[in-house]
C-alpha positions in Angstrom: -0.2 -0.1 0.0 1.1 3.4 -0.7 0.5 6.9 -1.7 1.9 8.7 -4.7 1.5 12.6 -5.3 2.4 14.1 -8.6 1.5 17.3 -10.6 0.2 17.2 -14.0 -1.3 20.0 -16.4 -4.9 20.1 -16.9 -6.1 17.9 -19.8 -6.5 14.2 -20.4 -4.0 11.8 -18.8 -3.5 8.0 -18.6 -2.7 6.6 -15.5 -1.0 3.1 -14.9 0.4 1.0 -11.8 1.9 -2.3 -12.2 2.2 -4.4 -9.0 4.1 -7.6 -8.5 3.8 -9.9 -5.6 4.3 -13.6 -4.4 1.5 -15.5 -3.0 1.8 -17.8 0.0 2.4 -20.8 -2.4 5.3 -18.9 -3.8 3.6 -18.2 -7.3 4.6 -14.7 -8.7 1.7 -12.5 -9.6 1.5 -9.3 -11.7 -1.5 -6.9 -11.6 -2.0 -3.8 -13.9 -4.2 -1.1 -12.7 -5.1 1.7 -15.1 -7.4 4.4 -16.0 -6.9 4.8 -19.6 -8.4 8.4 -20.0 -8.9 10.7 -16.9 -9.6 14.4 -17.5 -7.8 16.6 -15.1 -9.6 20.0 -14.6 -8.1 20.8 -11.0 -7.2 19.2 -7.7 -7.9 15.5 -8.5 -7.6 12.4 -6.3 -7.7 9.0 -7.6 -7.5 5.5 -6.2 -6.4 2.4 -8.0 -7.3 -0.7 -5.8 -6.3 -4.2 -7.1 -9.0 -5.7 -5.1 -11.6 -4.2 -7.3 -10.2 -5.9 -10.5 -11.1 -9.2 -12.0 -8.6 -12.0 -11.5 -7.3 -13.7 -14.8 -5.3 -16.9 -14.6 -3.3 -18.4 -17.3 -2.1 -22.0 -17.4 0.8 -23.2 -19.3 0.5 -26.4 -21.5 3.2 -28.3 -23.2 2.4 -29.8 -26.6 5.1 -32.1 -28.2 5.5 -31.7 -31.9 6.8 -34.3 -34.0 8.8 -33.6 -37.3 
């Protein structure tokens, strides 16, 4: 958990935060939190919360190829 404060000019910006963590079973995880189009008109506070996003799992399979 952390707080980032930054200054940007008024206009449209994109916000991206990449999170890496390891679960209790030693699996590496990566989360991408983003707001692709955020309009800034004055003081603005945003919250990117990984708990609000969907979980996507990928499984690796090995296929043998014969030549």
